[in-house]
C-alpha positions as CSV (number, residue, x, y, z in Angstrom):
1,X,-9.4,-30.4,4.4
2,X,-9.6,-28.7,1.5
3,X,-6.9,-26.8,0.2
4,X,-8.3,-23.4,-0.5
5,X,-6.5,-19.4,-0.6
6,X,-8.6,-16.5,0.2
7,X,-8.3,-14.2,-2.7
8,X,-6.3,-10.5,-2.1
9,X,-8.1,-7.4,-3.9
10,X,-5.0,-6.5,-6.3
11,X,-4.6,-5.7,-9.9
12,X,-3.2,-7.7,-12.8
13,X,-2.5,-8.0,-16.1
14,X,-4.7,-7.7,-19.3
15,X,-4.2,-10.6,-22.2
16,X,-7.7,-11.0,-23.4
17,X,-9.2,-14.3,-22.8
18,X,-10.7,-15.5,-25.4
19,X,-13.0,-18.4,-23.8
20,X,-13.0,-21.6,-25.6
21,X,-16.1,-22.3,-24.3
22,X,-19.1,-19.5,-24.6
23,X,-21.4,-20.6,-22.2
24,X,-22.6,-18.1,-19.4
25,X,-23.2,-18.9,-16.3
26,X,-26.4,-17.4,-14.8
27,X,-26.0,-18.3,-11.1
28,X,-29.2,-16.7,-8.5
29,X,-27.9,-17.0,-5.1
30,X,-31.0,-14.3,-4.3
31,X,-28.7,-12.1,-2.5
32,X,-28.6,-8.1,-3.5
33,X,-25.1,-8.8,-4.5
34,X,-23.6,-11.7,-6.8
35,X,-22.4,-14.7,-5.4
36,X,-20.8,-17.3,-8.5
37,X,-18.0,-19.5,-9.7
38,X,-16.5,-20.4,-12.4
39,X,-12.8,-22.8,-13.7
40,X,-9.5,-21.1,-14.1
41,X,-7.6,-23.1,-16.0
42,X,-4.4,-22.2,-18.3
43,X,-2.8,-22.9,-22.1
44,X,0.2,-25.3,-22.6
45,X,3.0,-23.7,-24.0
46,X,2.7,-22.2,-27.9
47,X,5.0,-22.8,-30.6
48,X,7.4,-19.4,-31.6
49,X,5.6,-17.4,-33.5
50,X,7.2,-14.0,-35.0
51,X,6.3,-10.4,-34.9
52,X,4.0,-11.9,-31.6
53,X,2.4,-8.8,-29.7
54,X,5.0,-7.6,-26.9
55,X,2.1,-5.7,-25.2
56,X,1.1,-8.7,-23.4
57,X,-2.4,-8.9,-25.7
58,X,-3.5,-12.3,-26.4
59,X,-4.6,-12.7,-29.8
60,X,-8.4,-14.2,-31.0
61,X,-8.3,-18.0,-31.5
62,X,-5.1,-18.5,-29.1
63,X,-8.0,-20.3,-27.6
64,X,-6.9,-23.4,-29.4
65,X,-4.3,-24.5,-27.8
66,X,-4.4,-27.3,-25.4
67,X,-5.7,-26.4,-21.8
68,X,-5.0,-27.6,-18.2
69,X,-6.7,-26.8,-14.9
70,X,-5.3,-24.4,-13.3
71,X,-4.1,-26.1,-9.6
72,X,-2.3,-22.5,-9.1
73,X,-0.2,-22.4,-5.8
74,X,-1.3,-18.8,-5.2
75,X,-4.1,-16.4,-7.4
76,X,-4.8,-13.1,-6.8
77,X,-7.3,-11.2,-8.1
78,X,-9.1,-7.5,-8.6
79,X,-12.1,-6.7,-10.4
80,X,-12.8,-3.5,-12.2
81,X,-15.5,-1.5,-13.6
82,X,-15.9,0.1,-16.8
83,X,-13.8,3.0,-16.3
84,X,-10.6,0.5,-14.9
85,X,-11.4,1.6,-11.5
86,X,-10.7,-1.5,-8.5
87,X,-14.3,-2.3,-7.5
88,X,-14.0,-2.2,-3.6
89,X,-15.9,-5.0,-1.5
90,X,-15.4,-8.1,-3.9
91,X,-14.6,-11.1,-1.9
92,X,-13.1,-14.6,-3.4
93,X,-12.3,-18.2,-3.0
94,X,-10.3,-20.2,-4.9
95,X,-9.4,-23.9,-4.5
96,X,-6.8,-25.5,-5.7
97,X,-8.0,-28.9,-5.9
98,X,-10.6,-28.5,-8.1
99,X,-9.6,-25.3,-10.1
100,X,-12.6,-23.5,-9.1
101,X,-12.8,-19.6,-8.0
102,X,-16.0,-18.2,-6.4
103,X,-16.4,-14.1,-6.2
104,X,-19.0,-12.5,-3.7
105,X,-19.9,-9.0,-3.3
106,X,-21.2,-7.7,-7.0
107,X,-23.8,-5.8,-7.8
108,X,-25.0,-4.9,-11.2
109,X,-23.0,-3.2,-14.3
110,X,-19.9,-4.2,-16.4
111,X,-16.5,-5.5,-14.9
112,X,-13.2,-6.9,-15.7
113,X,-11.9,-9.6,-13.7
114,X,-7.8,-9.6,-13.4
115,X,-6.7,-12.8,-12.2
116,X,-2.9,-13.4,-11.9
117,X,-2.5,-17.2,-11.1
118,X,1.3,-17.8,-10.1
119,X,3.6,-21.7,-9.6
120,X,6.0,-22.1,-7.3
121,X,6.7,-19.5,-4.3
122,X,6.8,-15.8,-6.3
123,X,9.5,-14.9,-2.9
124,X,11.9,-17.2,-4.7
125,X,11.7,-14.6,-7.7
126,X,11.8,-11.4,-5.3
127,X,8.0,-10.6,-6.8
128,X,6.3,-8.0,-5.7
129,X,2.2,-7.7,-5.7
130,X,1.5,-4.1,-5.8
131,X,-1.8,-2.7,-4.4
132,X,-3.5,-0.9,-7.5
133,X,-6.5,1.4,-7.9
134,X,-6.1,1.5,-11.8
135,X,-5.8,-1.0,-14.1
136,X,-3.0,1.2,-15.5
137,X,-0.7,0.9,-12.9
138,X,2.0,-1.7,-11.9
139,X,0.8,-4.7,-10.6
140,X,3.6,-7.9,-10.8
141,X,7.3,-6.5,-10.3
142,X,10.8,-8.1,-10.2
143,X,14.2,-6.6,-8.7
144,X,16.1,-5.5,-12.0
145,X,19.5,-6.4,-10.4
146,X,17.4,-9.8,-10.1
147,X,20.4,-11.9,-12.0
148,X,18.7,-15.2,-12.2
149,X,16.1,-17.2,-14.6
150,X,12.3,-17.3,-12.8
151,X,11.6,-20.5,-10.4
152,X,8.4,-20.0,-11.0
153,X,5.5,-19.7,-13.4
154,X,3.1,-16.8,-14.1
155,X,-0.4,-16.6,-15.5
156,X,-2.6,-13.8,-16.7
157,X,-6.4,-13.2,-17.6
158,X,-8.5,-10.3,-17.8
159,X,-12.4,-11.5,-19.0
160,X,-15.2,-9.3,-19.5
161,X,-19.1,-9.8,-17.5
162,X,-22.0,-8.4,-16.6
163,X,-23.5,-8.2,-13.6
164,X,-27.8,-7.3,-13.5
165,X,-30.9,-7.9,-11.6
166,X,-33.7,-9.4,-12.6
167,X,-37.4,-9.4,-10.8
168,X,-39.1,-12.6,-10.1
169,X,-41.7,-13.8,-8.7
170,X,-39.4,-14.2,-5.3
171,X,-37.8,-11.1,-5.6
172,X,-34.8,-9.9,-7.0
173,X,-32.3,-12.1,-8.2
174,X,-28.9,-10.9,-9.5
175,X,-27.3,-12.7,-12.6
176,X,-23.6,-12.8,-13.7
177,X,-22.9,-13.1,-17.1
178,X,-19.2,-14.7,-17.1
179,X,-17.6,-18.0,-18.7
180,X,-18.3,-21.2,-16.9
181,X,-14.2,-21.2,-17.6
182,X,-11.6,-18.6,-17.8
183,X,-8.6,-19.6,-19.7
184,X,-5.0,-17.6,-18.9
185,X,-1.6,-17.6,-20.7
186,X,1.4,-17.2,-19.3
187,X,3.2,-14.2,-18.9
188,X,6.8,-15.6,-18.7
189,X,8.6,-17.2,-21.3
190,X,11.0,-20.2,-21.5
191,X,13.9,-20.7,-23.1
192,X,15.4,-24.4,-24.0
193,X,18.8,-25.8,-25.0
194,X,19.2,-28.6,-26.9
195,X,22.5,-29.8,-28.2
196,X,23.2,-32.7,-31.0
197,X,26.1,-34.6,-31.3
198,X,28.3,-36.3,-34.1
199,X,29.6,-38.9,-31.8
200,X,26.8,-40.0,-28.8
201,X,29.8,-41.3,-26.4
202,X,30.5,-37.1,-26.2
203,X,27.3,-36.2,-25.1
204,X,27.6,-38.7,-21.5
205,X,30.8,-37.5,-21.3
206,X,30.3,-33.7,-21.2
207,X,31.8,-32.6,-17.1
208,X,30.4,-29.0,-17.0
209,X,27.6,-27.6,-19.3
210,X,26.9,-23.9,-18.7
211,X,25.8,-20.6,-20.4
212,X,26.7,-17.5,-20.2
213,X,23.9,-14.6,-21.5
214,X,25.9,-11.6,-22.6
215,X,24.4,-7.7,-21.1
216,X,22.1,-6.8,-24.2
217,X,20.2,-9.8,-23.1
218,X,17.5,-7.8,-21.2
219,X,13.6,-8.4,-20.1
220,X,10.9,-7.1,-18.7
221,X,10.7,-6.4,-14.9
222,X,6.7,-5.0,-14.4
223,X,3.4,-6.2,-16.1
224,X,0.6,-3.7,-15.2
225,X,-3.1,-4.6,-14.4
226,X,-4.0,-3.6,-18.4
227,X,-1.5,-6.3,-19.6
228,X,1.3,-4.1,-20.5
229,X,5.0,-5.3,-19.9
230,X,7.5,-2.3,-18.7
231,X,11.0,-2.2,-17.0
232,X,13.9,-3.8,-18.0
233,X,16.5,-6.3,-16.3
234,X,20.3,-4.9,-16.0
235,X,21.5,-7.2,-18.0
236,X,23.5,-9.1,-15.6
237,X,22.5,-12.9,-15.4
238,X,24.3,-15.4,-13.4
239,X,25.9,-18.4,-15.3
240,X,23.4,-21.3,-16.1
241,X,24.2,-25.0,-15.4
242,X,22.8,-27.0,-17.8
243,X,23.6,-30.3,-16.1
244,X,20.7,-29.4,-13.8
245,X,18.3,-28.3,-16.4
246,X,18.0,-27.4,-19.8
247,X,14.5,-25.2,-19.4
248,X,14.6,-22.2,-18.0
249,X,12.2,-19.2,-17.3
250,X,12.0,-15.7,-18.3
251,X,9.9,-13.1,-18.6
252,X,9.3,-11.4,-22.1
253,X,12.8,-9.9,-23.7
254,X,12.0,-5.9,-24.2
255,X,10.7,-4.8,-27.2
256,X,13.1,-5.8,-30.5
257,X,15.7,-7.5,-28.3
258,X,17.5,-10.9,-28.8
259,X,19.1,-13.0,-26.5
260,X,22.0,-13.9,-27.2
261,X,25.1,-15.3,-25.5
262,X,27.9,-18.6,-25.0
263,X,27.6,-22.4,-24.3
264,X,30.3,-23.8,-22.8
265,X,31.3,-28.0,-22.7
266,X,33.9,-29.0,-20.7
267,X,34.0,-33.2,-21.9
268,X,36.5,-35.6,-21.2
269,X,37.6,-38.9,-23.0
270,X,38.7,-42.3,-21.8
271,X,42.4,-41.6,-21.6
272,X,41.8,-39.1,-18.5
273,X,41.8,-36.1,-20.7
274,X,39.4,-32.8,-20.7
275,X,38.5,-30.3,-23.6
276,X,36.7,-27.3,-23.7
277,X,34.6,-26.0,-26.3
278,X,32.6,-22.8,-26.8
279,X,29.1,-22.6,-29.2
280,X,28.1,-18.8,-29.8
281,X,23.9,-18.6,-29.9
282,X,21.4,-15.9,-30.7
283,X,18.0,-16.3,-30.2
284,X,15.3,-13.9,-31.3
285,X,13.2,-13.5,-28.5
286,X,11.7,-14.4,-25.0
287,X,7.7,-14.3,-25.9
288,X,4.8,-15.1,-23.4
289,X,3.3,-18.0,-23.0
290,X,6.5,-19.5,-25.9
291,X,9.1,-22.1,-26.0
292,X,12.2,-20.5,-28.0
293,X,14.6,-23.1,-28.9
294,X,18.7,-22.5,-28.9
295,X,20.1,-25.6,-30.4
296,X,23.7,-26.1,-30.6
297,X,25.8,-28.4,-33.2
298,X,28.6,-29.6,-31.2
299,X,31.9,-30.0,-33.2
300,X,34.2,-31.7,-31.4
301,X,37.4,-33.7,-31.7
302,X,36.5,-36.7,-30.3
303,X,33.4,-36.8,-33.7
304,X,35.3,-39.4,-35.3
305,X,36.4,-41.6,-32.5
306,X,35.0,-44.7,-32.7
307,X,36.1,-46.4,-28.8
308,X,32.9,-47.1,-27.0
309,X,33.2,-44.6,-23.7
310,X,30.3,-46.1,-21.8
311,X,30.5,-43.5,-18.8
312,X,28.3,-44.2,-15.9
313,X,25.7,-41.8,-17.7
314,X,25.6,-43.7,-21.0
315,X,25.8,-47.3,-18.6
316,X,22.7,-45.7,-16.5
317,X,20.6,-44.7,-20.0
318,X,21.1,-47.9,-21.6
319,X,19.4,-49.5,-18.7
320,X,21.5,-52.6,-19.2
321,X,20.6,-55.8,-17.5
322,X,21.8,-58.3,-15.1
323,X,22.0,-61.6,-14.5
324,X,21.3,-64.5,-11.9
325,X,19.0,-61.9,-10.0
326,X,16.0,-62.5,-7.3
327,X,13.3,-62.4,-10.0
328,X,15.7,-64.3,-12.7
329,X,13.1,-67.5,-13.9
330,X,15.1,-70.2,-12.8
331,X,15.0,-71.9,-17.2
332,X,17.4,-69.0,-17.5
333,X,19.9,-69.4,-14.6
334,X,19.5,-72.9,-14.9
335,X,20.5,-72.6,-18.4
336,X,23.6,-74.3,-19.1
337,X,23.7,-72.4,-22.5
338,X,22.7,-68.9,-20.8
339,X,24.7,-69.1,-17.3
340,X,27.8,-70.9,-17.4
341,X,31.3,-69.3,-16.4
342,X,35.0,-70.3,-16.1
343,X,36.2,-68.3,-12.8
344,X,39.4,-67.5,-15.0
345,X,37.7,-65.6,-17.6
346,X,34.9,-63.9,-15.0
347,X,34.3,-61.3,-17.7
348,X,33.2,-62.5,-20.8
349,X,33.3,-60.5,-23.9
350,X,31.6,-61.3,-27.9
351,X,29.7,-59.7,-30.2
352,X,26.2,-61.2,-30.8
353,X,25.4,-62.1,-34.5
354,X,23.3,-58.5,-34.2
355,X,26.9,-56.9,-34.1
356,X,26.6,-55.5,-30.5
357,X,29.1,-55.6,-27.8
358,X,27.9,-57.6,-25.7
359,X,29.7,-57.9,-21.5
360,X,28.3,-60.2,-19.4
361,X,30.1,-60.3,-15.3
362,X,30.1,-63.1,-13.2
363,X,31.5,-61.1,-9.7
364,X,29.7,-59.7,-6.4
365,X,32.0,-56.7,-7.1
366,X,32.0,-53.9,-9.4
367,X,34.7,-53.5,-11.6
368,X,36.3,-49.6,-12.3
369,X,38.3,-48.0,-15.4
370,X,37.9,-50.9,-17.7
371,X,39.7,-50.5,-21.1
372,X,38.9,-53.4,-23.7
373,X,41.3,-53.7,-26.4
374,X,40.1,-55.9,-29.5
375,X,41.9,-57.4,-32.8
376,X,39.7,-57.7,-35.4
377,X,41.6,-60.1,-38.1
378,X,39.0,-58.9,-40.7
379,X,40.4,-55.0,-40.3
380,X,44.1,-55.6,-39.0
381,X,46.5,-57.9,-36.8
382,X,46.9,-54.7,-34.3
383,X,44.8,-54.0,-31.0
384,X,42.8,-51.0,-30.6
385,X,40.9,-49.4,-28.0
386,X,37.4,-50.8,-28.3
387,X,35.7,-49.9,-25.8
388,X,36.3,-47.9,-22.1
389,X,33.9,-48.3,-19.0
390,X,33.9,-46.3,-15.9
391,X,32.6,-49.3,-14.5
392,X,31.3,-52.7,-14.4
393,X,28.7,-53.6,-12.5
394,X,28.6,-57.0,-10.6
395,X,26.6,-59.0,-12.5
396,X,26.2,-56.9,-15.8
397,X,25.0,-58.2,-18.7
398,X,25.4,-55.0,-20.9
399,X,24.5,-55.2,-24.4
400,X,25.5,-52.2,-27.2
401,X,25.9,-51.8,-31.1
402,X,29.0,-51.2,-32.1
403,X,29.9,-47.7,-34.0
404,X,31.5,-49.6,-36.4
405,X,28.0,-51.4,-37.8
406,X,26.6,-47.8,-38.8
407,X,30.4,-45.7,-40.1
408,X,33.8,-46.1,-40.3
409,X,35.6,-44.6,-37.0
410,X,39.0,-43.6,-36.0
411,X,40.5,-45.8,-32.9
412,X,44.1,-45.2,-31.1
413,X,45.8,-49.2,-31.5
414,X,48.0,-50.4,-28.9
415,X,51.4,-49.0,-30.4
416,X,50.0,-45.5,-30.2
417,X,48.8,-44.7,-33.8
418,X,45.6,-43.5,-34.8
419,X,44.0,-45.9,-37.5
420,X,40.6,-45.8,-39.6
421,X,38.6,-49.3,-39.5
422,X,36.0,-49.7,-42.1
423,X,32.3,-50.3,-41.7
424,X,31.6,-53.6,-40.9
425,X,29.0,-56.1,-40.5
426,X,28.1,-58.5,-37.9
427,X,30.0,-61.5,-39.5
428,X,33.3,-58.9,-40.0
429,X,34.1,-59.6,-36.2
430,X,34.3,-63.3,-36.6
431,X,37.8,-64.2,-34.3
432,X,38.0,-61.0,-32.7
433,X,40.1,-61.3,-30.0
434,X,39.9,-59.3,-26.3
435,X,42.4,-57.9,-23.9
436,X,41.1,-55.9,-20.2
437,X,43.5,-53.3,-18.9
438,X,42.4,-51.5,-15.6
439,X,44.1,-49.7,-12.9
440,X,41.0,-51.3,-10.2
441,X,43.3,-53.7,-8.1
442,X,40.2,-56.2,-8.4
443,X,41.4,-56.8,-11.5
444,X,44.6,-58.0,-10.3
445,X,42.8,-60.1,-8.5
446,X,40.9,-61.8,-11.2
447,X,44.1,-62.4,-13.2
448,X,45.6,-64.3,-10.4
449,X,42.6,-67.0,-11.0
450,X,45.1,-69.0,-13.5
451,X,43.6,-72.2,-13.4
452,X,39.8,-71.5,-13.9
453,X,37.2,-74.3,-13.1
454,X,33.3,-73.9,-15.4
455,X,30.9,-73.6,-12.9
456,X,27.0,-74.4,-13.9
457,X,24.0,-73.8,-12.0
458,X,21.8,-77.2,-11.1
459,X,18.4,-78.2,-10.0
460,X,18.9,-81.8,-9.3
461,X,15.0,-82.3,-9.7
462,X,14.4,-79.7,-6.9
463,X,11.9,-77.0,-7.3
464,X,12.5,-73.1,-6.3
465,X,9.3,-72.0,-6.7
466,X,8.0,-73.7,-3.6
467,X,8.4,-72.5,-0.3
468,X,10.5,-75.6,1.1
469,X,12.4,-75.9,-2.5
470,X,10.5,-78.9,-3.6
471,X,12.9,-81.3,-2.2
472,X,14.0,-84.7,-4.2
473,X,16.0,-86.3,-2.3
474,X,19.2,-84.8,-1.2
475,X,18.6,-81.4,-3.4
476,X,16.6,-78.9,-3.0
477,X,15.4,-75.9,-5.7
478,X,18.9,-73.8,-5.5
479,X,18.0,-70.3,-5.9
480,X,20.0,-67.2,-7.5
481,X,21.1,-66.0,-4.2
482,X,22.6,-69.4,-3.0
483,X,24.1,-69.0,-7.1
484,X,25.8,-65.5,-6.3
485,X,27.4,-66.9,-3.6
486,X,28.3,-70.1,-5.7
487,X,30.5,-67.3,-8.3
488,X,32.0,-65.7,-5.2
489,X,33.0,-69.4,-3.6
490,X,34.5,-70.2,-6.6
491,X,36.1,-66.8,-7.5
492,X,38.1,-66.9,-4.0
493,X,38.6,-71.0,-4.1
494,X,40.3,-70.9,-7.7
495,X,42.4,-67.6,-6.6
496,X,43.5,-69.3,-3.8
497,X,44.9,-72.8,-5.1
498,X,47.8,-70.5,-7.1
499,X,48.4,-68.3,-3.8
500,X,51.9,-69.1,-2.7
501,X,51.0,-69.4,1.2
502,X,48.4,-72.1,-0.1
503,X,51.6,-74.0,-1.9
504,X,53.6,-73.8,1.2
505,X,51.0,-75.0,3.7
506,X,51.2,-77.8,1.7
507,X,54.1,-78.8,1.7
508,X,54.6,-78.6,4.7
509,X,52.0,-80.6,5.7
510,X,53.1,-83.3,3.2
511,X,53.0,-86.1,5.4
512,X,49.2,-85.2,6.2
513,X,48.2,-85.9,3.2
514,X,46.9,-89.0,2.6
515,X,44.8,-90.8,-0.3
516,X,41.7,-93.7,-0.1
517,X,44.3,-95.7,1.2
518,X,44.5,-94.2,4.6
519,X,47.5,-92.6,6.1
520,X,49.7,-94.9,4.3
521,X,48.6,-94.1,0.9
522,X,50.6,-90.6,0.5
523,X,49.8,-87.9,-1.8
524,X,52.7,-85.5,-2.7
525,X,51.8,-81.5,-2.3
526,X,52.8,-81.4,-6.2
527,X,49.6,-84.0,-7.5
528,X,47.4,-82.4,-4.8
529,X,48.2,-79.1,-6.6
530,X,47.3,-80.6,-10.3
531,X,44.3,-82.1,-9.2
532,X,43.0,-78.6,-7.7
533,X,44.7,-77.0,-10.6
534,X,42.7,-79.6,-13.2
535,X,40.3,-77.6,-15.2
536,X,36.9,-79.0,-14.0
537,X,33.3,-78.7,-14.8
538,X,30.7,-78.2,-11.6
539,X,27.0,-78.4,-11.9
540,X,26.7,-76.3,-8.7
541,X,23.5,-76.9,-6.5
542,X,21.7,-76.3,-2.7
543,X,21.6,-79.5,-0.8
544,X,18.5,-80.8,1.5
545,X,19.6,-80.7,5.0
546,X,16.0,-82.5,5.8
547,X,17.9,-85.9,5.8
548,X,20.8,-85.3,7.7
549,X,22.7,-84.3,5.0
550,X,24.7,-81.0,4.5
551,X,26.9,-81.1,1.8
552,X,27.2,-83.5,-1.6
553,X,30.0,-83.7,-4.1
554,X,31.5,-85.8,-6.9
555,X,32.3,-85.9,-10.6
556,X,30.8,-83.1,-11.7
557,X,27.9,-82.4,-9.0
558,X,28.5,-80.3,-5.8
559,X,26.7,-78.8,-3.3
560,X,26.1,-77.7,0.2
561,X,23.3,-76.4,2.6
562,X,22.3,-72.8,2.6
563,X,24.1,-72.2,5.3
564,X,27.3,-73.0,3.7
565,X,27.0,-70.9,1.0
566,X,26.0,-67.5,3.7
567,X,28.7,-68.1,5.7
568,X,31.6,-70.0,4.0
569,X,33.7,-66.2,4.9
570,X,34.3,-66.9,8.2
571,X,32.6,-69.6,9.4
572,X,35.7,-73.1,9.8
573,X,33.1,-75.6,10.1
574,X,30.9,-74.3,6.8
575,X,34.3,-73.9,5.1
576,X,34.8,-78.1,6.2
577,X,32.2,-79.3,4.4
578,X,33.1,-77.2,1.4
579,X,36.7,-78.6,1.0
580,X,35.1,-82.2,2.1
581,X,33.4,-81.9,-0.6
582,X,35.4,-80.8,-3.5
583,X,37.9,-83.5,-1.8
584,X,34.9,-86.3,-3.5
585,X,35.0,-83.7,-6.7
586,X,38.6,-84.4,-6.9
587,X,38.1,-88.2,-6.2
588,X,38.7,-89.0,-2.9
589,X,36.7,-91.0,-0.4
590,X,36.2,-91.0,2.8
591,X,39.1,-92.8,3.9
592,X,41.6,-90.2,2.7
593,X,42.6,-86.6,4.5
594,X,40.5,-84.8,1.9
595,X,36.9,-85.1,3.4
596,X,37.6,-86.5,7.1
597,X,41.1,-85.2,7.5
598,X,43.3,-82.8,8.1
599,X,43.2,-81.4,4.7
600,X,39.4,-80.8,4.9
601,X,39.2,-80.2,8.6
602,X,41.9,-77.9,8.8
603,X,44.9,-76.7,6.8
604,X,41.9,-75.9,3.8
605,X,39.1,-74.4,6.1
606,X,41.2,-72.3,8.1
607,X,43.0,-71.4,5.2
608,X,40.2,-69.7,3.7
609,X,38.8,-68.1,6.5
610,X,42.2,-66.5,7.5
611,X,43.6,-65.8,4.3
612,X,39.8,-63.9,3.0
613,X,41.1,-60.4,3.1
614,X,43.8,-61.4,0.3
615,X,41.3,-63.2,-1.5
616,X,39.2,-61.5,-4.5
617,X,35.4,-61.8,-2.4
618,X,37.0,-60.2,0.3
619,X,33.8,-60.1,2.5
620,X,29.9,-60.8,2.7
621,X,29.0,-57.3,2.9
622,X,29.2,-57.4,-1.3
623,X,26.4,-59.7,-1.8
624,X,24.9,-59.3,1.9
625,X,23.2,-62.8,1.2
626,X,21.9,-63.3,4.8
627,X,19.5,-60.7,4.8
628,X,17.9,-61.6,1.4
629,X,14.1,-62.1,1.4
630,X,14.8,-65.0,-0.8
631,X,15.9,-67.7,1.4
632,X,15.0,-70.3,2.7
633,X,13.7,-70.1,6.4
634,X,16.6,-72.2,8.1
């Protein structure tokens, strides 16, 4: 269906629109009254110029600005004669999709067509379109007490044209001489606010940014059919919230008037303190079809503080990557130089050769309120507040340049002193040491992992790009969805081995722990704990169940079938297989209690499931892997 608007006969402003194209349409439809069409376009915003006419008259040469087809939401028009009186009986049709406007009902004569185009809903601005009989009357008006910027944009043009009759062999024809494109300009101006910061981390730590205009900032409220501004707002204006938008539309300021006001910023710092700062500004004027720029240089107490304050906004703007995502190539996630971690240090921190802080997080859960302290041997012996993260997302892969690469900064030391750190090169960070602090209970869980295991991911010749995983023997290609579950399981397992309740259950069942020599080959709980707490490196893979095997383990190899990775949280049978293979990794055979025996089949599997709520990854909902579309068919 054509999106059309039938145009009412009203009046408009006179900003004489010089057409960029000097071609004239001559349409002879063969009727006594003229029937012709043209395109509507509008100019883009111009840069502010001084001493521009406030009468609303367009200046010669204005058509050099870039033009765009109108696509207005509403169009009003009126045709006036040479005396400025409204011509009755003219009908019009505007097509928003094509920006084409059609007129009919005109007889021979000289006219002007006045057009008001609108983008947005005029009722949101309490705009009134007045019927007029003469070009001098007020056509468009806003309430004097309208205490807000305009939501919509309003465009105007006044274009002279003639209609004449000519005689032809077929009779009288009516010809209209009018530009094939009528170009309009905004009758409103735009005020933009921009802030410059000496410290980029202040900008992303703004919690409130508002502007209050002074009562002497007054704007026109009326526009006549001949393009003259009149009326004045009463000086009341609501507080503008720059966190929602930084560009605002207004009618032009009354002649000779400027816009003054105060911008107020509320910021927070990484230690939880709030700072309020106000800045006075003045803009010479708001002018139709122009952008007035208000630029504020922010002076702030934290201007020289070098701590990287990574708020949620700063993190989002950095567009930092993630590891072990479903689209990560297997050449990456199985590369031991790129993807490996120790479960006791899932948050890996380093300084890259380019001088960037690199934070990589092997975790299905986010970590909140993270203070990173650093000791840089080349700059002193005390730890300083190096970076602070509002939150570090699961499997984060964060890179950002350290401020000290650009200039010297001040930092708060661990003892509370403010120390100045010098400008550094990337090599100066050699030997840097980090500490992590947070009030997030999750960090306490991670710190409870004392004896970490090194986890890497291995294909064992399987092919994860094939629909069936390209099985080779009893292995198939592990995918990122399985790698993420391996991270969850081994964080929990290595946390479990230092839980007091875990040690208690081993000691309470020491008579049921036996080695490869059978039930008489007793193994003490202390030996088992040493074996579990021994640092190990595992190549973790995915077992192919098509040969009747659902778990493999031994030496540095470890894997289970897909269902095991998905259900280890609450399925004691899956956990039995997981711990059975861990028994092999610890050096035990099928003759021991650690495979087909009580350690794997009763004690550990039930302990894991029953105590899941106490472990770091206490729910399958963090990963929700069972609904992942990249799983293999089961």
